[in-house]
DRENDRENDREN-218993 format. One record per residue (C-alpha): residue in three letters; x, y, z. Coordinates in nm, 3 decimals. Last residue first. Layout:
// residues N
code_c1_c2_c3
ALA_X_Y_Z
...
***
This chain:
// residues 631
code_c1_c2_c3
PRO_9.566_10.001_17.191
THR_9.849_10.009_16.916
GLN_9.736_10.227_16.622
SER_9.940_10.532_16.729
ALA_10.240_10.324_16.780
THR_10.234_10.211_16.415
ALA_10.128_9.874_16.274
LEU_10.339_9.760_15.996
PRO_10.225_9.823_15.635
PHE_10.143_9.506_15.467
THR_10.344_9.341_15.174
PHE_10.248_9.028_14.988
SER_10.451_8.752_14.840
PHE_10.419_8.478_14.592
CYS_10.719_8.265_14.483
THR_10.677_8.000_14.227
GLY_10.871_7.684_14.118
GLU_11.123_7.521_13.906
GLY_10.963_7.383_13.609
LEU_10.872_7.707_13.459
ARG_11.023_7.991_13.654
SER_10.803_8.205_13.872
THR_10.807_8.548_14.031
VAL_10.485_8.692_14.181
HIS_10.396_9.014_14.380
LEU_10.114_9.131_14.592
GLN_10.131_9.497_14.723
GLY_10.004_9.663_15.022
GLN_9.792_9.976_15.052
TYR_9.537_9.785_15.274
HIS_9.280_9.776_15.014
ASP_9.550_9.668_14.756
VAL_9.602_9.356_14.959
LEU_9.233_9.281_14.964
ALA_9.203_9.314_14.592
LYS_9.494_9.115_14.518
CYS_9.391_8.822_14.744
ILE_9.045_8.826_14.561
SER_9.210_8.820_14.226
LEU_9.427_8.538_14.345
GLY_9.131_8.313_14.461
LEU_8.892_8.411_14.182
GLY_8.970_8.187_13.891
THR_8.708_7.921_13.976
GLY_8.937_7.633_13.938
LYS_8.975_7.372_13.657
LYS_9.199_7.089_13.716
GLY_9.496_7.026_13.490
GLY_9.726_6.928_13.776
ALA_9.936_7.222_13.729
ARG_9.640_7.468_13.762
TYR_9.525_7.746_13.523
SER_9.247_7.967_13.612
PHE_9.150_8.317_13.498
PHE_8.810_8.407_13.629
PRO_8.902_8.744_13.756
ASP_9.254_8.850_13.635
PHE_9.526_8.802_13.885
ILE_9.697_8.508_13.699
GLN_9.690_8.686_13.362
GLY_10.032_8.855_13.338
LEU_10.194_8.521_13.438
HIS_10.018_8.305_13.167
GLU_10.236_8.365_12.865
PRO_10.539_8.318_13.081
ALA_10.429_7.966_13.206
ILE_10.383_7.945_13.579
GLY_10.585_7.704_13.796
GLY_10.580_7.316_13.822
GLY_10.611_7.315_14.207
ASN_10.912_7.412_14.422
ASP_10.702_7.645_14.654
GLN_10.784_7.996_14.813
PHE_10.512_8.174_15.007
ILE_10.674_8.513_15.124
VAL_10.528_8.757_15.386
GLU_10.679_9.101_15.355
ILE_10.650_9.339_15.653
HIS_10.637_9.705_15.574
GLN_10.763_10.039_15.729
ALA_11.128_9.975_15.624
GLN_11.116_9.629_15.468
LEU_11.121_9.337_15.713
GLN_11.114_8.985_15.636
GLY_10.851_8.704_15.659
PHE_10.859_8.331_15.612
ILE_10.662_8.050_15.467
ARG_10.849_7.768_15.261
LEU_10.647_7.517_15.077
VAL_10.813_7.181_14.960
GLY_10.690_6.914_14.729
GLY_10.392_6.683_14.659
GLN_10.256_6.525_14.337
PRO_9.996_6.800_14.301
MET_10.245_7.077_14.367
ALA_10.105_7.382_14.203
HIS_9.767_7.322_14.349
PHE_9.910_7.311_14.710
ALA_10.089_7.646_14.637
ASN_9.743_7.799_14.556
GLN_9.607_7.647_14.872
ILE_9.895_7.841_15.062
LEU_9.806_8.168_14.881
ASN_9.426_8.135_14.923
LEU_9.453_8.063_15.304
VAL_9.698_8.343_15.365
ILE_9.477_8.599_15.192
MET_9.160_8.485_15.346
ARG_9.326_8.479_15.698
LEU_9.438_8.836_15.638
ASP_9.089_8.941_15.534
HIS_8.925_8.781_15.839
GLU_9.177_8.957_16.071
GLN_9.072_9.300_15.973
ALA_9.385_9.496_15.943
PHE_9.658_9.681_16.139
VAL_9.965_9.452_16.121
ARG_10.176_9.250_16.369
GLN_10.534_9.120_16.347
GLY_10.699_8.830_16.522
CYS_10.844_8.702_16.188
PRO_10.781_8.316_16.235
THR_10.963_8.084_16.002
PHE_10.718_7.804_15.864
THR_10.833_7.502_15.689
ILE_10.563_7.282_15.500
GLN_10.622_6.945_15.355
VAL_10.363_6.869_15.069
GLY_10.270_6.510_15.027
ILE_9.927_6.542_14.882
LYS_9.738_6.390_15.188
GLN_9.987_6.541_15.438
SER_9.910_6.896_15.312
GLU_9.535_6.828_15.321
TYR_9.534_6.706_15.677
GLU_9.751_6.997_15.792
LEU_9.533_7.262_15.629
LEU_9.340_7.366_15.942
SER_9.669_7.372_16.134
LEU_9.836_7.585_15.869
ILE_9.561_7.834_15.898
GLU_9.610_7.859_16.257
GLU_9.981_7.889_16.220
ILE_9.950_8.160_15.959
THR_9.719_8.378_16.185
GLN_9.932_8.332_16.502
ASP_10.241_8.437_16.291
ILE_10.066_8.747_16.156
ASP_9.936_8.883_16.479
VAL_9.641_9.116_16.391
LEU_9.581_9.451_16.541
THR_9.236_9.564_16.460
PRO_9.059_9.707_16.149
GLN_8.694_9.794_16.190
PRO_8.405_9.592_16.048
SER_8.477_9.329_16.317
GLY_8.483_8.977_16.210
LEU_8.338_8.852_15.869
THR_8.301_8.489_16.024
THR_8.440_8.188_15.826
LEU_8.804_8.197_15.936
LYS_8.761_8.279_16.300
LEU_8.481_8.014_16.310
LEU_8.708_7.760_16.177
ARG_8.981_7.857_16.451
HIS_8.725_7.807_16.718
THR_8.588_7.487_16.570
VAL_8.951_7.355_16.601
GLU_9.002_7.479_16.954
ILE_8.654_7.316_17.062
CYS_8.777_6.987_16.910
HIS_9.105_7.003_17.117
GLU_8.905_7.080_17.433
VAL_8.679_6.794_17.356
GLU_9.008_6.571_17.325
LYS_9.153_6.691_17.657
ASP_8.799_6.651_17.819
VAL_8.769_6.300_17.715
LEU_9.118_6.209_17.814
ARG_9.063_6.361_18.172
LEU_8.722_6.154_18.175
TYR_8.914_5.841_18.100
HIS_9.180_5.899_18.355
SER_8.912_5.968_18.617
ILE_8.735_5.654_18.535
GLN_9.068_5.455_18.581
GLU_9.138_5.627_18.923
PRO_8.771_5.573_19.035
GLN_8.768_5.191_18.974
TYR_8.425_5.046_18.957
GLN_8.443_4.711_18.797
GLY_8.079_4.608_18.829
HIS_8.077_4.463_18.489
GLU_7.843_4.726_18.343
LEU_8.050_4.991_18.487
ARG_8.383_4.860_18.338
ARG_8.205_4.841_17.991
LEU_8.068_5.206_18.032
THR_8.417_5.342_18.100
ASN_8.570_5.139_17.823
GLN_8.312_5.284_17.571
VAL_8.342_5.637_17.698
ALA_8.710_5.629_17.655
LEU_8.696_5.464_17.313
ARG_8.442_5.719_17.208
VAL_8.655_6.015_17.324
SER_8.939_5.880_17.128
GLY_8.749_5.855_16.817
LEU_8.615_6.204_16.863
PRO_8.965_6.339_16.894
ASN_9.062_6.152_16.578
HIS_8.762_6.280_16.375
ILE_8.785_6.635_16.473
GLU_9.112_6.717_16.289
HIS_9.015_6.490_15.997
ALA_8.690_6.649_15.955
ILE_8.859_6.996_15.984
GLY_9.109_6.898_15.709
ALA_8.822_6.794_15.473
ALA_8.626_7.104_15.553
VAL_8.915_7.333_15.458
GLN_8.899_7.208_15.098
GLY_8.523_7.244_15.110
MET_8.567_7.603_15.256
ALA_8.782_7.710_14.971
ALA_8.536_7.563_14.713
LEU_8.233_7.708_14.888
LYS_8.406_8.052_14.903
GLN_8.478_8.047_14.544
GLU_8.132_7.909_14.440
HIS_7.956_8.184_14.658
SER_8.163_8.448_14.470
TYR_8.086_8.294_14.128
LEU_7.719_8.284_14.229
VAL_7.714_8.647_14.310
ALA_7.868_8.722_13.982
ARG_7.616_8.502_13.812
GLN_7.344_8.710_13.954
LEU_7.502_9.031_13.859
ASP_7.550_8.947_13.496
ARG_7.818_9.176_13.401
ILE_7.777_9.373_13.073
SER_8.090_9.536_12.916
GLU_8.013_9.818_12.658
VAL_8.258_9.934_12.386
ILE_8.119_10.239_12.209
LEU_8.249_10.330_11.868
ARG_8.363_10.649_11.700
GLN_8.463_10.614_11.353
SER_8.760_10.662_11.132
HIS_8.835_10.648_10.757
GLY_9.117_10.722_10.506
PRO_9.316_10.406_10.601
SER_9.130_10.257_10.913
SER_9.063_10.411_11.245
TRP_8.839_10.293_11.540
ILE_8.798_10.559_11.801
LEU_8.678_10.379_12.113
PRO_8.459_10.515_12.393
ALA_8.388_10.330_12.724
ALA_8.079_10.167_12.860
THR_8.052_9.963_13.184
THR_7.728_9.780_13.225
GLU_7.609_9.608_13.556
VAL_7.321_9.359_13.481
ALA_6.988_9.249_13.641
LEU_6.812_9.032_13.383
PRO_6.443_9.052_13.361
LYS_6.275_8.739_13.236
GLN_6.197_8.647_12.853
LEU_6.422_8.961_12.807
LEU_6.397_9.303_12.943
TYR_6.752_9.367_13.031
HIS_6.781_9.556_13.362
THR_7.005_9.832_13.461
LEU_7.288_9.926_13.687
LYS_7.537_10.182_13.554
LYS_7.905_10.254_13.473
ILE_8.054_10.531_13.261
PRO_8.395_10.536_13.107
GLN_8.582_10.858_13.071
ASP_8.646_11.017_12.705
ARG_8.359_11.287_12.719
HIS_8.150_11.461_12.460
ARG_7.943_11.177_12.301
LEU_8.006_10.959_12.602
SER_7.672_11.029_12.759
GLU_7.476_11.026_12.432
LEU_7.599_10.701_12.288
PRO_7.617_10.554_12.650
CYS_7.229_10.615_12.700
THR_7.167_10.670_13.073
THR_6.807_10.678_13.086
LEU_6.517_10.930_13.092
THR_6.668_11.228_12.949
PRO_6.863_11.013_12.680
ILE_6.522_10.859_12.539
CYS_6.625_10.505_12.434
PRO_6.640_10.450_12.073
THR_6.330_10.323_11.895
ASP_6.157_9.975_11.871
ARG_6.217_9.900_12.227
GLN_6.222_9.568_12.412
TYR_6.515_9.688_12.651
VAL_6.736_9.435_12.479
ALA_6.645_9.588_12.136
TYR_6.807_9.920_12.232
CYS_7.149_9.796_12.102
PRO_7.006_9.757_11.755
GLN_6.943_9.399_11.615
SER_7.118_9.217_11.329
LEU_7.441_9.155_11.533
ALA_7.234_8.948_11.802
LEU_7.080_8.747_11.528
GLU_7.410_8.654_11.370
PRO_7.582_8.591_11.718
THR_7.289_8.355_11.808
LEU_7.059_8.490_12.072
GLY_6.967_8.411_12.435
VAL_7.046_8.753_12.565
GLN_7.301_8.652_12.826
GLU_7.423_8.362_12.622
CYS_7.492_8.576_12.333
TYR_7.675_8.845_12.562
ALA_7.907_8.560_12.684
HIS_7.976_8.454_12.343
ASN_8.099_8.792_12.222
VAL_7.947_9.069_12.029
ALA_8.060_9.292_11.743
HIS_7.943_9.584_11.526
LEU_7.616_9.634_11.687
ARG_7.388_9.896_11.531
TYR_7.289_10.221_11.739
ASP_7.380_10.448_11.421
GLU_7.667_10.572_11.614
GLY_7.821_10.221_11.649
ILE_7.799_9.978_11.935
VAL_8.058_9.719_12.035
ARG_7.907_9.442_12.261
ILE_8.088_9.252_12.542
GLY_7.924_9.015_12.791
ASP_8.140_8.915_13.085
PRO_8.338_8.605_13.085
ILE_8.590_8.740_12.830
ALA_8.723_8.438_12.626
ASP_8.480_8.534_12.356
ILE_8.653_8.886_12.342
LEU_8.978_8.719_12.258
ALA_8.824_8.463_12.019
GLN_8.653_8.739_11.822
LEU_8.985_8.924_11.807
ASP_9.177_8.618_11.706
SER_8.914_8.542_11.435
LYS_8.935_8.902_11.319
GLN_9.314_8.883_11.321
ALA_9.304_8.556_11.130
GLN_9.047_8.721_10.886
LEU_9.275_9.018_10.833
GLN_9.601_8.795_10.793
THR_9.404_8.599_10.528
MET_9.287_8.924_10.371
GLN_9.648_9.052_10.370
GLN_9.779_8.758_10.216
GLN_9.516_8.738_9.933
LEU_9.570_9.105_9.866
ARG_9.942_9.054_9.853
SER_9.894_8.769_9.626
ALA_9.650_8.969_9.417
THR_9.895_9.246_9.391
HIS_10.167_9.025_9.290
ASN_9.965_8.875_9.031
PHE_9.840_9.215_8.892
ILE_10.207_9.336_8.886
HIS_10.316_9.039_8.699
ALA_10.027_9.091_8.461
LEU_10.131_9.438_8.421
ARG_10.493_9.326_8.360
GLY_10.365_9.101_8.082
LEU_10.157_9.377_7.946
GLU_10.457_9.612_7.923
ASN_10.668_9.346_7.773
GLU_10.809_9.034_7.936
SER_10.582_8.775_7.782
ASP_10.374_8.466_7.857
VAL_10.229_8.555_8.201
LYS_9.915_8.361_8.275
VAL_9.702_8.587_8.518
ARG_9.606_8.461_8.858
VAL_9.274_8.405_9.042
THR_9.313_8.286_9.408
LEU_9.147_8.589_9.569
ASP_8.806_8.501_9.411
GLY_8.589_8.784_9.575
ALA_8.375_8.902_9.285
THR_8.635_9.189_9.225
LEU_8.910_8.939_9.202
LYS_8.697_8.744_8.941
GLU_8.636_9.061_8.746
GLY_8.992_9.150_8.754
ALA_9.092_8.805_8.636
HIS_8.845_8.840_8.352
SER_9.000_9.182_8.250
LEU_9.348_9.078_8.279
ARG_9.280_8.780_8.050
LYS_9.120_9.003_7.813
VAL_9.411_9.258_7.818
PRO_9.660_8.969_7.771
VAL_9.427_8.845_7.450
LEU_9.384_9.199_7.319
VAL_9.734_9.333_7.317
LEU_9.986_9.079_7.183
ARG_9.779_8.817_7.011
GLN_9.494_9.026_6.899
ILE_9.715_9.331_6.821
ASN_9.934_9.117_6.623
ILE_9.668_8.950_6.414
TRP_9.481_9.288_6.369
VAL_9.792_9.481_6.275
THR_9.884_9.202_6.009
ALA_9.528_9.216_5.885
LEU_9.525_9.582_5.885
THR_9.868_9.585_5.695
LEU_9.756_9.330_5.441
VAL_9.432_9.529_5.368
ILE_9.617_9.862_5.375
ILE_9.875_9.719_5.136
ILE_9.603_9.582_4.893
ILE_9.437_9.937_4.909
GLY_9.758_10.103_4.834
LEU_9.830_9.874_4.539
LEU_9.490_9.959_4.416
LEU_9.560_10.322_4.470
LEU_9.909_10.300_4.295
TYR_9.745_10.138_3.984
ALA_9.493_10.401_3.986
ALA_9.765_10.678_4.019
THR_9.957_10.515_3.726
ARG_9.643_10.537_3.518
LEU_9.574_10.882_3.621
ALA_9.930_10.992_3.524
ASN_9.904_10.813_3.191
ALA_9.593_10.976_3.126
ARG_9.716_11.317_3.230
ILE_9.992_11.282_2.971
PRO_9.776_11.130_2.714
ALA_9.531_11.420_2.752
ALA_9.782_11.692_2.739
GLU_9.837_11.697_2.359
TYR_10.175_11.832_2.284
ASP_10.209_12.199_2.166
VAL_10.559_12.294_2.014
ILE_10.653_12.654_2.008
LEU_10.981_12.764_1.860
VAL_11.066_13.140_1.907
GLY_11.239_13.405_1.700
ASN_11.579_13.558_1.626
ILE_11.623_13.673_1.976
PRO_11.914_13.878_2.099
TYR_11.839_14.157_1.855
GLN_12.035_14.477_1.985
ASP_12.325_14.282_2.155
THR_12.321_14.017_1.900
GLN_12.354_14.252_1.599
GLY_12.129_14.232_1.309
HIS_11.881_13.970_1.216
CYS_12.001_13.894_0.848
GLN_12.371_13.948_0.855
THR_12.383_13.876_1.226
CYS_12.290_13.509_1.191
PRO_12.641_13.372_1.180
ALA_12.705_13.544_1.500
ARG_12.426_13.412_1.677
ASN_12.069_13.523_1.780
ALA_11.906_13.297_2.033
VAL_11.595_13.100_1.931
PRO_11.333_13.103_2.205
ASN_11.195_12.769_2.321
VAL_10.835_12.747_2.433
SER_10.694_12.406_2.513
ARG_10.320_12.405_2.538
LEU_10.154_12.103_2.708
VAL_9.789_12.096_2.557
GLU_9.438_12.119_2.681
ILE_9.154_12.096_2.413
ALA_8.904_12.339_2.292
SER_9.071_12.337_1.934
GLU_9.058_12.707_1.894
PRO_9.076_12.807_2.260
HIS_9.379_12.600_2.338
TYR_9.406_12.551_2.712
PHE_9.780_12.558_2.804
PHE_9.984_12.338_3.036
GLU_10.336_12.493_3.079
THR_10.681_12.452_2.961
TYR_10.969_12.707_2.963
PRO_11.264_12.840_2.761
GLN_11.397_13.170_2.855
THR_11.304_13.481_2.662
SER_10.972_13.495_2.853
THR_10.602_13.560_2.789
TRP_10.491_13.424_2.436
THR_10.210_13.549_2.246
ILE_10.113_13.430_1.903
HIS_10.035_13.639_1.576
GLN_9.890_13.494_1.261
GLY_10.086_13.518_0.938
LEU_10.081_13.129_0.876
GLN_9.811_12.971_1.112
ALA_9.611_12.815_0.824
PRO_9.951_12.633_0.719
ASN_9.911_12.382_1.007
SER_10.256_12.268_1.090
ALA_10.358_12.618_1.119
PHE_10.635_12.843_1.005
ARG_10.641_13.222_0.998
ILE_10.395_13.307_1.284
GLU_10.431_13.655_1.367
ASP_10.527_13.741_1.738
LYS_10.753_14.041_1.625
PRO_11.050_13.841_1.743
ASN_10.975_13.583_1.457
ALA_10.740_13.297_1.521
ILE_10.794_12.914_1.458
ILE_10.502_12.694_1.533
VAL_10.442_12.307_1.584
GLN_10.109_12.160_1.653
GLN_9.918_11.901_1.841
VAL_10.206_11.647_1.883
ASP_10.071_11.338_2.073
PRO_10.196_11.127_1.776
GLN_10.423_11.308_1.506
GLN_10.250_11.490_1.229
GLY_10.362_11.832_1.357
LEU_10.733_11.736_1.343
GLY_10.689_11.643_0.963
GLN_10.532_11.985_0.907
VAL_10.798_12.175_1.094
ILE_11.079_11.975_0.910
GLN_10.916_12.038_0.572
ARG_10.898_12.418_0.648
LEU_11.271_12.409_0.727
GLY_11.355_12.227_0.398
GLU_11.142_12.500_0.214
LEU_11.328_12.768_0.403
ASP_11.665_12.663_0.270
GLN_11.844_13.000_0.261
LYS_12.167_12.820_0.331
LEU_12.223_13.014_0.649
MET_11.868_13.015_0.728
ALA_11.831_12.648_0.647
ASN_12.142_12.584_0.864
GLU_12.017_12.791_1.143
LEU_11.687_12.629_1.127
ALA_11.808_12.274_1.130
THR_12.020_12.373_1.432
GLN_11.698_12.523_1.609
LEU_11.496_12.225_1.488
LEU_11.750_11.997_1.669
ARG_11.775_12.209_1.970
ASN_11.379_12.232_1.963
VAL_11.369_11.855_1.969
ALA_11.616_11.831_2.266
VAL_11.418_12.098_2.444
THR_11.094_11.905_2.360
THR_11.233_11.596_2.497
ALA_11.337_11.787_2.815
ALA_10.989_11.936_2.841
ARG_10.839_11.605_2.807
GLU_11.071_11.475_3.080
GLU_10.976_11.764_3.301
THR_10.610_11.721_3.246
LEU_10.628_11.348_3.300
GLN_10.820_11.429_3.629
ALA_10.579_11.686_3.731
HIS_10.288_11.439_3.692
TYR_10.489_11.177_3.894
TYR_10.559_11.439_4.152
PHE_10.200_11.533_4.189
THR_10.088_11.166_4.168
PHE_10.334_11.067_4.433
ILE_10.224_11.345_4.662
ALA_9.863_11.269_4.612
LEU_9.915_10.894_4.653
SER_10.138_10.941_4.980
LEU_9.854_11.164_5.130
LEU_9.591_10.913_5.016
SER_9.800_10.637_5.171
ALA_9.866_10.824_5.493
LEU_9.499_10.917_5.528
ILE_9.383_10.554_5.463
LEU_9.650_10.409_5.697
ALA_9.559_10.641_5.982
ILE_9.184_10.587_5.909
SER_9.229_10.213_5.919
GLN_9.471_10.213_6.224
VAL_9.200_10.412_6.426
LEU_8.921_10.197_6.316
ILE_9.131_9.877_6.385
LEU_9.223_10.000_6.734
GLN_8.856_10.095_6.817
ARG_8.716_9.763_6.687
ASN_8.977_9.590_6.902
LEU_8.901_9.785_7.212
ARG_8.540_9.673_7.205
THR_8.215_9.860_7.331
SER_8.300_10.184_7.157
ILE_8.280_10.044_6.810
TRP_7.917_9.922_6.853
ARG_7.811_10.262_7.025
GLN_7.960_10.465_6.752
MET_7.807_10.230_6.486
ARG_7.477_10.268_6.662
ILE_7.522_10.658_6.644
ILE_7.625_10.667_6.285
PHE_7.307_10.434_6.202
PRO_7.063_10.674_6.371
PRO_6.901_10.577_6.703
HIS_6.587_10.396_6.693
ALA_6.381_10.468_7.011
CYS_6.619_10.745_7.109
PRO_6.472_10.992_6.837
ASP_6.118_10.962_7.001
SER_5.863_11.122_6.773
LEU_5.718_10.810_6.644
LYS_5.724_10.638_6.970
ASP_5.552_10.939_7.121
PRO_5.294_10.939_6.833
SER_5.179_10.584_6.930
THR_5.176_10.334_6.659
LEU_4.849_10.209_6.539
MET_4.815_9.822_6.436
***
């Protein structure tokens, strides 16, 4: 099989051994530590061995020099005695005997003129030798004749008083001669090398034992805890917030494990809080009856609520996967010059915008959208979002109709009772009249009585229907003078049956004031506040209605002794579609919001105070009619 030239020339296909070793070592901390420790121990051992060998060699030399000095002193003493006794033959024998000692290469005695006078080798007699100092010294010397290295010990022989007869005065001739002893250097160096080899072997054994001890300790004290931390960090990165590291020491790694566990616990706690806050936020926007969606700068949806998913007929996951313009059946963003795009319109303004549009779904959906900017900030990052509220106009109309029908349904029960009794009386009067006429009992006085009774009851029915028409008709579009007392009394007469049915006792104190408003609006406010009091007292109670003057305003108060309103609900009762009744029944949640809107329209104020278990007090203020408004 042929090999491609590219593969043969590619140096990275098979990296050199050194590069492979570097990669192999760099992948594990224990290998790096062992390599560093080995290099450090080897360098330290070699340095120690070199220093020890040097000092050992110097010590051997010094010891051999000291031995030479002792021998020289002995020879010097023998020489002086031989010179004093003229026993030169005895001195020659001493030199020859010393030269025959093991490791002694030669012994020489030279005169001050460097002439050899005595030598262990007779062939050297009469030759000259060089020496460099008048002080004793020892040095390694390469002998040119024998081609061997020797350790030469040079010891000058001082001139003394007994020697002055032959050698002259000591101040002129301080040296009588010099004693030179050459030792073979090979045994000395061999001894030093042998000792160095022993030390090297001992150093290797110490290095191996040290590395083994270091390896075991590093494995137990460093690598195992680091491996635990590494595995725990990988699990934490993968999303396992319950992972913890076993702590079995109080050293730096133990404290690091404590810090890791503490950090993991804090992270788990914060993630749990974040998930809870996210769930609370999602539950909050899901509770809003209008559709809500949060749009990013990239046209993607960051959040939607349940109402929006119902409007578009999608699950939350599928709704979040689509861009904002998908509800218009578009594959690209809307053209800002042809439609009102909230991302473009709010790019350089902070005020909300509102528009009417149609979602092009399975069937067109008419909606009213309100968009407002939102700056979402997080540590180290912030982004601009658009919060869009979508109101289904068809459903809003349906809610309004339901509210009116619910209110009228409760009134209808009272109206039926108000008309039922008069009609029953009318029927009895007519039946008695017909029965008397059929029996020929014609009595004008009796028939006249029955007819007056029928007229009275019919007039009562006409009055009830007249009050009902006042409540249901829109009235004049222009405000008129409205008598507050008359309006309240007419509403109370319509609700008399309902109040008796649930056992609510009503006390009304007239105020004798008039306001400038539309009569239909005032009736709607009074009706909703009275019915709201009825709902707070499903088992019966007392409702007090009275008015009081406040400068240029009249305040009408509706005070009941029902169950009261919980503090957490008190701030929401005027919100549209919020409903909470003492009896547990579900209302439309529009009554009080309609009342507030109407009161605000006439520059009035709607207040509420309540204590749970004691009752609630609603009151509204209207400006009094001025003289210029009076016809």
